[in-house]
N, CA, C and O atoms as CSV, one atom per row, in Angstrom:
chain,resi,resn,atom,element,x,y,z
A,1,MET,N,N,-2.598,-121.644,169.290
A,1,MET,CA,C,-1.508,-121.276,168.414
A,1,MET,C,C,-0.188,-121.280,169.173
A,1,MET,O,O,0.831,-121.741,168.660
A,2,HIS,N,N,-0.214,-120.760,170.407
A,2,HIS,CA,C,1.003,-120.785,171.206
A,2,HIS,C,C,1.418,-122.214,171.509
A,2,HIS,O,O,2.608,-122.525,171.567
A,3,HIS,N,N,0.431,-123.081,171.703
A,3,HIS,CA,C,0.729,-124.467,172.011
A,3,HIS,C,C,1.570,-125.079,170.893
A,3,HIS,O,O,2.529,-125.801,171.168
A,4,ASN,N,N,1.230,-124.805,169.662
A,4,ASN,CA,C,1.991,-125.337,168.538
A,4,ASN,C,C,3.415,-124.820,168.563
A,4,ASN,O,O,4.341,-125.544,168.200
A,5,GLY,N,N,3.606,-123.590,168.982
A,5,GLY,CA,C,4.947,-123.021,169.042
A,5,GLY,C,C,5.822,-123.766,170.029
A,5,GLY,O,O,6.961,-124.107,169.710
A,6,SER,N,N,5.307,-124.025,171.230
A,6,SER,CA,C,6.107,-124.730,172.220
A,6,SER,C,C,6.315,-126.183,171.807
A,6,SER,O,O,7.384,-126.747,172.039
A,7,ALA,N,N,5.308,-126.789,171.200
A,7,ALA,CA,C,5.471,-128.161,170.723
A,7,ALA,C,C,6.517,-128.211,169.619
A,7,ALA,O,O,7.313,-129.148,169.558
A,8,ASN,N,N,6.520,-127.215,168.753
A,8,ASN,CA,C,7.518,-127.158,167.687
A,8,ASN,C,C,8.918,-127.016,168.253
A,8,ASN,O,O,9.861,-127.624,167.744
A,9,VAL,N,N,9.059,-126.223,169.295
A,9,VAL,CA,C,10.378,-126.057,169.928
A,9,VAL,C,C,10.849,-127.391,170.474
A,9,VAL,O,O,12.003,-127.773,170.281
A,10,LEU,N,N,9.954,-128.104,171.161
A,10,LEU,CA,C,10.341,-129.396,171.734
A,10,LEU,C,C,10.702,-130.404,170.651
A,10,LEU,O,O,11.685,-131.134,170.784
A,11,TRP,N,N,9.911,-130.448,169.577
A,11,TRP,CA,C,10.231,-131.373,168.483
A,11,TRP,C,C,11.537,-130.975,167.801
A,11,TRP,O,O,12.327,-131.831,167.403
A,12,PHE,N,N,11.753,-129.671,167.674
A,12,PHE,CA,C,12.991,-129.186,167.081
A,12,PHE,C,C,14.194,-129.648,167.906
A,12,PHE,O,O,15.178,-130.146,167.360
A,13,LEU,N,N,14.103,-129.476,169.221
A,13,LEU,CA,C,15.209,-129.887,170.098
A,13,LEU,C,C,15.402,-131.401,170.074
A,13,LEU,O,O,16.531,-131.889,170.080
A,14,ALA,N,N,14.292,-132.139,170.045
A,14,ALA,CA,C,14.410,-133.597,169.961
A,14,ALA,C,C,15.075,-134.002,168.649
A,14,ALA,O,O,15.896,-134.919,168.623
A,15,GLY,N,N,14.724,-133.326,167.571
A,15,GLY,CA,C,15.347,-133.611,166.276
A,15,GLY,C,C,16.826,-133.322,166.269
A,15,GLY,O,O,17.612,-134.073,165.692
A,16,ILE,N,N,17.209,-132.229,166.914
A,16,ILE,CA,C,18.642,-131.911,167.001
A,16,ILE,C,C,19.374,-133.008,167.767
A,16,ILE,O,O,20.442,-133.462,167.355
A,17,GLY,N,N,18.784,-133.429,168.892
A,17,GLY,CA,C,19.421,-134.491,169.686
A,17,GLY,C,C,19.551,-135.782,168.914
A,17,GLY,O,O,20.608,-136.413,168.925
A,18,LEU,N,N,18.487,-136.180,168.245
A,18,LEU,CA,C,18.514,-137.414,167.473
A,18,LEU,C,C,19.479,-137.291,166.297
A,18,LEU,O,O,20.262,-138.203,166.032
A,19,GLY,N,N,19.420,-136.180,165.607
A,19,GLY,CA,C,20.328,-135.969,164.479
A,19,GLY,C,C,21.785,-135.981,164.895
A,19,GLY,O,O,22.644,-136.518,164.196
A,20,THR,N,N,22.050,-135.378,166.051
A,20,THR,CA,C,23.424,-135.371,166.556
A,20,THR,C,C,23.888,-136.780,166.879
A,20,THR,O,O,25.004,-137.165,166.531
A,21,ALA,N,N,23.034,-137.549,167.544
A,21,ALA,CA,C,23.401,-138.920,167.893
A,21,ALA,C,C,23.651,-139.766,166.647
A,21,ALA,O,O,24.636,-140.501,166.583
A,22,VAL,N,N,22.774,-139.668,165.672
A,22,VAL,CA,C,22.950,-140.426,164.424
A,22,VAL,C,C,24.198,-139.945,163.691
A,22,VAL,O,O,24.954,-140.746,163.141
A,23,GLY,N,N,24.403,-138.639,163.687
A,23,GLY,CA,C,25.582,-138.093,163.022
A,23,GLY,C,C,26.881,-138.570,163.635
A,23,GLY,O,O,27.845,-138.852,162.923
A,24,VAL,N,N,26.910,-138.660,164.944
A,24,VAL,CA,C,28.128,-139.135,165.620
A,24,VAL,C,C,28.390,-140.585,165.256
A,24,VAL,O,O,29.535,-140.971,165.021
A,25,VAL,N,N,27.353,-141.377,165.207
A,25,VAL,CA,C,27.517,-142.805,164.903
A,25,VAL,C,C,27.902,-143.018,163.435
A,25,VAL,O,O,28.747,-143.864,163.143
A,26,LEU,N,N,27.305,-142.275,162.519
A,26,LEU,CA,C,27.488,-142.534,161.095
A,26,LEU,C,C,28.440,-141.565,160.400
A,26,LEU,O,O,28.683,-141.698,159.201
A,27,ALA,N,N,28.971,-140.613,161.116
A,27,ALA,CA,C,29.774,-139.557,160.487
A,27,ALA,C,C,31.079,-140.101,159.914
A,27,ALA,O,O,31.819,-140.808,160.598
A,28,PRO,N,N,31.357,-139.764,158.642
A,28,PRO,CA,C,32.633,-140.175,158.057
A,28,PRO,C,C,33.753,-139.186,158.402
A,28,PRO,O,O,34.918,-139.457,158.112
A,29,ALA,N,N,33.419,-138.050,159.014
A,29,ALA,CA,C,34.426,-137.029,159.325
A,29,ALA,C,C,35.264,-137.466,160.522
A,29,ALA,O,O,34.913,-138.397,161.247
A,30,SER,N,N,36.374,-136.771,160.705
A,30,SER,CA,C,37.247,-137.069,161.845
A,30,SER,C,C,36.554,-136.648,163.135
A,30,SER,O,O,35.559,-135.922,163.116
A,31,GLY,N,N,37.093,-137.112,164.244
A,31,GLY,CA,C,36.513,-136.776,165.546
A,31,GLY,C,C,36.513,-135.279,165.797
A,31,GLY,O,O,35.534,-134.744,166.316
A,32,ALA,N,N,37.581,-134.599,165.442
A,32,ALA,CA,C,37.675,-133.160,165.668
A,32,ALA,C,C,36.628,-132.414,164.839
A,32,ALA,O,O,35.969,-131.500,165.334
A,33,ASP,N,N,36.483,-132.813,163.572
A,33,ASP,CA,C,35.477,-132.166,162.721
A,33,ASP,C,C,34.066,-132.425,163.238
A,33,ASP,O,O,33.218,-131.532,163.259
A,34,THR,N,N,33.839,-133.651,163.649
A,34,THR,CA,C,32.519,-134.000,164.170
A,34,THR,C,C,32.211,-133.197,165.425
A,34,THR,O,O,31.092,-132.709,165.585
A,35,ARG,N,N,33.194,-133.052,166.325
A,35,ARG,CA,C,32.975,-132.263,167.547
A,35,ARG,C,C,32.695,-130.803,167.215
A,35,ARG,O,O,31.866,-130.163,167.863
A,36,LYS,N,N,33.393,-130.269,166.194
A,36,LYS,CA,C,33.119,-128.884,165.776
A,36,LYS,C,C,31.686,-128.739,165.277
A,36,LYS,O,O,30.993,-127.777,165.610
A,37,GLN,N,N,31.251,-129.709,164.474
A,37,GLN,CA,C,29.889,-129.664,163.936
A,37,GLN,C,C,28.857,-129.775,165.060
A,37,GLN,O,O,27.853,-129.063,165.072
A,38,ILE,N,N,29.122,-130.674,165.995
A,38,ILE,CA,C,28.203,-130.827,167.127
A,38,ILE,C,C,28.155,-129.535,167.928
A,38,ILE,O,O,27.078,-129.094,168.330
A,39,GLY,N,N,29.301,-128.929,168.162
A,39,GLY,CA,C,29.345,-127.657,168.893
A,39,GLY,C,C,28.573,-126.563,168.175
A,39,GLY,O,O,27.854,-125.782,168.799
A,40,ALA,N,N,28.730,-126.514,166.848
A,40,ALA,CA,C,28.010,-125.506,166.068
A,40,ALA,C,C,26.506,-125.732,166.151
A,40,ALA,O,O,25.741,-124.784,166.330
A,41,ARG,N,N,26.083,-126.981,166.021
A,41,ARG,CA,C,24.649,-127.295,166.096
A,41,ARG,C,C,24.099,-126.995,167.489
A,41,ARG,O,O,22.990,-126.480,167.632
A,42,ALA,N,N,24.885,-127.322,168.506
A,42,ALA,CA,C,24.442,-127.028,169.873
A,42,ALA,C,C,24.308,-125.522,170.067
A,42,ALA,O,O,23.378,-125.058,170.726
A,43,GLY,N,N,25.229,-124.763,169.498
A,43,GLY,CA,C,25.136,-123.305,169.571
A,43,GLY,C,C,23.895,-122.784,168.874
A,43,GLY,O,O,23.232,-121.874,169.372
A,44,GLN,N,N,23.579,-123.355,167.726
A,44,GLN,CA,C,22.366,-122.956,167.007
A,44,GLN,C,C,21.120,-123.279,167.832
A,44,GLN,O,O,20.189,-122.477,167.905
A,45,ALA,N,N,21.112,-124.459,168.449
A,45,ALA,CA,C,19.964,-124.853,169.265
A,45,ALA,C,C,19.831,-123.925,170.466
A,45,ALA,O,O,18.724,-123.511,170.809
A,46,ARG,N,N,20.940,-123.599,171.102
A,46,ARG,CA,C,20.928,-122.698,172.260
A,46,ARG,C,C,20.382,-121.325,171.864
A,46,ARG,O,O,19.588,-120.728,172.592
A,47,GLU,N,N,20.819,-120.832,170.700
A,47,GLU,CA,C,20.342,-119.544,170.204
A,47,GLU,C,C,18.844,-119.595,169.919
A,47,GLU,O,O,18.112,-118.668,170.264
A,48,TYR,N,N,18.393,-120.667,169.295
A,48,TYR,CA,C,16.975,-120.820,168.983
A,48,TYR,C,C,16.136,-120.809,170.265
A,48,TYR,O,O,15.108,-120.136,170.343
A,49,VAL,N,N,16.591,-121.559,171.258
A,49,VAL,CA,C,15.851,-121.630,172.517
A,49,VAL,C,C,15.855,-120.270,173.212
A,49,VAL,O,O,14.838,-119.859,173.770
A,50,SER,N,N,16.979,-119.577,173.185
A,50,SER,CA,C,17.017,-118.270,173.843
A,50,SER,C,C,16.111,-117.267,173.126
A,50,SER,O,O,15.525,-116.395,173.768
A,51,LEU,N,N,15.995,-117.383,171.818
A,51,LEU,CA,C,15.121,-116.483,171.067
A,51,LEU,C,C,13.647,-116.825,171.245
A,51,LEU,O,O,12.798,-115.934,171.273
A,52,HIS,N,N,13.341,-118.118,171.366
A,52,HIS,CA,C,11.941,-118.547,171.399
A,52,HIS,C,C,11.495,-119.055,172.765
A,52,HIS,O,O,10.340,-119.450,172.923
A,53,GLY,N,N,12.373,-119.052,173.739
A,53,GLY,CA,C,12.019,-119.533,175.080
A,53,GLY,C,C,10.919,-118.711,175.718
A,53,GLY,O,O,10.113,-119.244,176.481
A,54,HIS,N,N,10.871,-117.424,175.421
A,54,HIS,CA,C,9.827,-116.575,175.989
A,54,HIS,C,C,8.438,-117.027,175.541
A,54,HIS,O,O,7.459,-116.842,176.264
A,55,GLU,N,N,8.355,-117.618,174.354
A,55,GLU,CA,C,7.056,-118.120,173.878
A,55,GLU,C,C,6.556,-119.241,174.788
A,55,GLU,O,O,5.375,-119.288,175.132
A,56,ALA,N,N,7.455,-120.139,175.174
A,56,ALA,CA,C,7.072,-121.231,176.066
A,56,ALA,C,C,6.670,-120.674,177.432
A,56,ALA,O,O,5.715,-121.158,178.041
A,57,TYR,N,N,7.385,-119.670,177.911
A,57,TYR,CA,C,7.051,-119.040,179.193
A,57,TYR,C,C,5.671,-118.382,179.110
A,57,TYR,O,O,4.835,-118.557,179.997
A,58,ASP,N,N,5.446,-117.629,178.041
A,58,ASP,CA,C,4.155,-116.959,177.862
A,58,ASP,C,C,3.021,-117.976,177.776
A,58,ASP,O,O,1.948,-117.767,178.342
A,59,LEU,N,N,3.259,-119.069,177.071
A,59,LEU,CA,C,2.250,-120.120,176.963
A,59,LEU,C,C,1.923,-120.678,178.337
A,59,LEU,O,O,0.751,-120.845,178.675
A,60,GLY,N,N,2.936,-120.966,179.125
A,60,GLY,CA,C,2.718,-121.484,180.476
A,60,GLY,C,C,1.931,-120.509,181.329
A,60,GLY,O,O,1.017,-120.907,182.052
A,61,ARG,N,N,2.277,-119.242,181.250
A,61,ARG,CA,C,1.571,-118.220,182.025
A,61,ARG,C,C,0.114,-118.126,181.570
A,61,ARG,O,O,-0.789,-118.045,182.403
A,62,ASP,N,N,-0.121,-118.136,180.256
A,62,ASP,CA,C,-1.487,-118.071,179.727
A,62,ASP,C,C,-2.315,-119.277,180.180
A,62,ASP,O,O,-3.467,-119.131,180.590
A,63,LEU,N,N,-1.717,-120.465,180.103
A,63,LEU,CA,C,-2.433,-121.669,180.526
A,63,LEU,C,C,-2.752,-121.618,182.015
A,63,LEU,O,O,-3.829,-122.041,182.435
A,64,TYR,N,N,-1.827,-121.105,182.811
A,64,TYR,CA,C,-2.072,-120.968,184.251
A,64,TYR,C,C,-3.249,-120.029,184.501
A,64,TYR,O,O,-4.144,-120.345,185.284
A,65,GLU,N,N,-3.246,-118.881,183.837
A,65,GLU,CA,C,-4.326,-117.903,184.021
A,65,GLU,C,C,-5.676,-118.478,183.579
A,65,GLU,O,O,-6.686,-118.280,184.254
A,66,LYS,N,N,-5.692,-119.188,182.449
A,66,LYS,CA,C,-6.939,-119.792,181.975
A,66,LYS,C,C,-7.422,-120.865,182.946
A,66,LYS,O,O,-8.616,-120.962,183.226
A,67,GLY,N,N,-6.500,-121.663,183.455
A,67,GLY,CA,C,-6.854,-122.699,184.428
A,67,GLY,C,C,-7.391,-122.089,185.711
A,67,GLY,O,O,-8.357,-122.589,186.287
A,68,LYS,N,N,-6.768,-121.018,186.155
A,68,LYS,CA,C,-7.228,-120.332,187.369
A,68,LYS,C,C,-8.635,-119.779,187.155
A,68,LYS,O,O,-9.493,-119.910,188.028
A,69,GLN,N,N,-8.872,-119.167,186.008
A,69,GLN,CA,C,-10.198,-118.630,185.704
A,69,GLN,C,C,-11.236,-119.742,185.649
A,69,GLN,O,O,-12.349,-119.580,186.149
A,70,LEU,N,N,-10.876,-120.872,185.040
A,70,LEU,CA,C,-11.791,-122.013,184.982
A,70,LEU,C,C,-12.141,-122.505,186.382
A,70,LEU,O,O,-13.301,-122.804,186.666
A,71,ALA,N,N,-11.145,-122.590,187.253
A,71,ALA,CA,C,-11.381,-123.032,188.624
A,71,ALA,C,C,-12.278,-122.042,189.359
A,71,ALA,O,O,-13.182,-122.448,190.088
A,72,ASP,N,N,-12.036,-120.758,189.175
A,72,ASP,CA,C,-12.883,-119.734,189.805
A,72,ASP,C,C,-14.316,-119.829,189.301
A,72,ASP,O,O,-15.258,-119.761,190.091
A,73,ASP,N,N,-14.486,-119.986,187.992
A,73,ASP,CA,C,-15.831,-120.121,187.413
A,73,ASP,C,C,-16.540,-121.366,187.956
A,73,ASP,O,O,-17.727,-121.319,188.278
A,74,ALA,N,N,-15.808,-122.470,188.056
A,74,ALA,CA,C,-16.398,-123.712,188.565
A,74,ALA,C,C,-16.817,-123.539,190.026
A,74,ALA,O,O,-17.869,-124.038,190.426
A,75,ALA,N,N,-16.014,-122.844,190.823
A,75,ALA,CA,C,-16.355,-122.609,192.225
A,75,ALA,C,C,-17.613,-121.758,192.335
A,75,ALA,O,O,-18.467,-122.011,193.186
A,76,GLU,N,N,-17.727,-120.755,191.481
A,76,GLU,CA,C,-18.927,-119.913,191.475
A,76,GLU,C,C,-20.165,-120.730,191.088
A,76,GLU,O,O,-21.225,-120.581,191.695
A,77,MET,N,N,-20.026,-121.576,190.093
A,77,MET,CA,C,-21.149,-122.416,189.668
A,77,MET,C,C,-21.550,-123.375,190.788
A,77,MET,O,O,-22.738,-123.594,191.026
A,78,PHE,N,N,-20.574,-123.938,191.463
A,78,PHE,CA,C,-20.842,-124.851,192.570
A,78,PHE,C,C,-21.585,-124.113,193.686
A,78,PHE,O,O,-22.577,-124.617,194.213
A,79,ASP,N,N,-21.106,-122.921,194.043
A,79,ASP,CA,C,-21.763,-122.128,195.089
A,79,ASP,C,C,-23.204,-121.783,194.698
A,79,ASP,O,O,-24.109,-121.859,195.529
A,80,GLU,N,N,-23.412,-121.409,193.447
A,80,GLU,CA,C,-24.760,-121.086,192.971
A,80,GLU,C,C,-25.660,-122.323,193.021
A,80,GLU,O,O,-26.821,-122.231,193.417
A,81,GLY,N,N,-25.128,-123.468,192.623
A,81,GLY,CA,C,-25.895,-124.716,192.692
A,81,GLY,C,C,-26.255,-125.067,194.127
A,81,GLY,O,O,-27.380,-125.486,194.401
A,82,ARG,N,N,-25.325,-124.901,195.027
A,82,ARG,CA,C,-25.594,-125.181,196.442
A,82,ARG,C,C,-26.682,-124.238,196.968
A,82,ARG,O,O,-27.584,-124.662,197.691
A,83,ARG,N,N,-26.589,-122.970,196.603
A,83,ARG,CA,C,-27.587,-121.994,197.031
A,83,ARG,C,C,-28.980,-122.379,196.523
A,83,ARG,O,O,-29.958,-122.307,197.267
A,84,LEU,N,N,-29.064,-122.785,195.263
A,84,LEU,CA,C,-30.345,-123.193,194.692
A,84,LEU,C,C,-30.913,-124.424,195.396
A,84,LEU,O,O,-32.118,-124.494,195.640
A,85,VAL,N,N,-30.070,-125.378,195.718
A,85,VAL,CA,C,-30.524,-126.589,196.420
A,85,VAL,C,C,-31.025,-126.216,197.809
A,85,VAL,O,O,-32.067,-126.702,198.248
A,86,GLU,N,N,-30.288,-125.357,198.497
A,86,GLU,CA,C,-30.707,-124.943,199.836
A,86,GLU,C,C,-32.047,-124.208,199.777
A,86,GLU,O,O,-32.904,-124.413,200.637
A,87,GLU,N,N,-32.233,-123.349,198.762
A,87,GLU,CA,C,-33.512,-122.654,198.603
A,87,GLU,C,C,-34.642,-123.645,198.339
A,87,GLU,O,O,-35.725,-123.525,198.911
A,88,ALA,N,N,-34.387,-124.622,197.474
A,88,ALA,CA,C,-35.403,-125.616,197.161
A,88,ALA,C,C,-35.759,-126.437,198.398
A,88,ALA,O,O,-36.931,-126.742,198.621
A,89,GLU,N,N,-34.773,-126.793,199.193
A,89,GLU,CA,C,-35.028,-127.554,200.427
A,89,GLU,C,C,-35.855,-126.718,201.401
A,89,GLU,O,O,-36.780,-127.224,202.036
A,90,ALA,N,N,-35.510,-125.425,201.512
A,90,ALA,CA,C,-36.257,-124.546,202.418
A,90,ALA,C,C,-37.699,-124.399,201.956
A,90,ALA,O,O,-38.615,-124.421,202.778
A,91,GLU,N,N,-37.912,-124.250,200.666
A,91,GLU,CA,C,-39.271,-124.131,200.129
A,91,GLU,C,C,-40.052,-125.430,200.347
A,91,GLU,O,O,-41.244,-125.399,200.652
A,92,ALA,N,N,-39.374,-126.569,200.188
A,92,ALA,CA,C,-40.040,-127.857,200.367
A,92,ALA,C,C,-40.445,-128.046,201.827
A,92,ALA,O,O,-41.493,-128.627,202.107
A,93,GLN,N,N,-39.638,-127.569,202.745
A,93,GLN,CA,C,-39.961,-127.701,204.169
A,93,GLN,C,C,-41.088,-126.756,204.558
A,93,GLN,O,O,-41.873,-127.073,205.452
A,94,ASN,N,N,-41.183,-125.619,203.916
A,94,ASN,CA,C,-42.219,-124.628,204.228
A,94,ASN,C,C,-43.546,-124.956,203.542
A,94,ASN,O,O,-44.587,-124.409,203.906
A,95,ALA,N,N,-43.507,-125.831,202.570
A,95,ALA,CA,C,-44.733,-126.131,201.817
A,95,ALA,C,C,-45.612,-127.119,202.510
A,95,ALA,O,O,-46.676,-127.466,201.997
């Protein structure tokens, strides 16, 4: 669910950038009006990111913790597998 939030933020920002570029090229307004509109949109985007940026940070932290746990679990499984192989080899040599 958090992943969708950060993806939505990125798509939102990409849409603002694309919309701004198209608006500048196709805008019938004067340069001053267009710059005001771009400034207003940039301000809205900045506000959105500042309000929702913590979600992206939290997502990154959660993914890091999950990845770390996965790596720890895999290391434990590897150690257990090695121990079992060593036991089997020892039993085979003693048999």
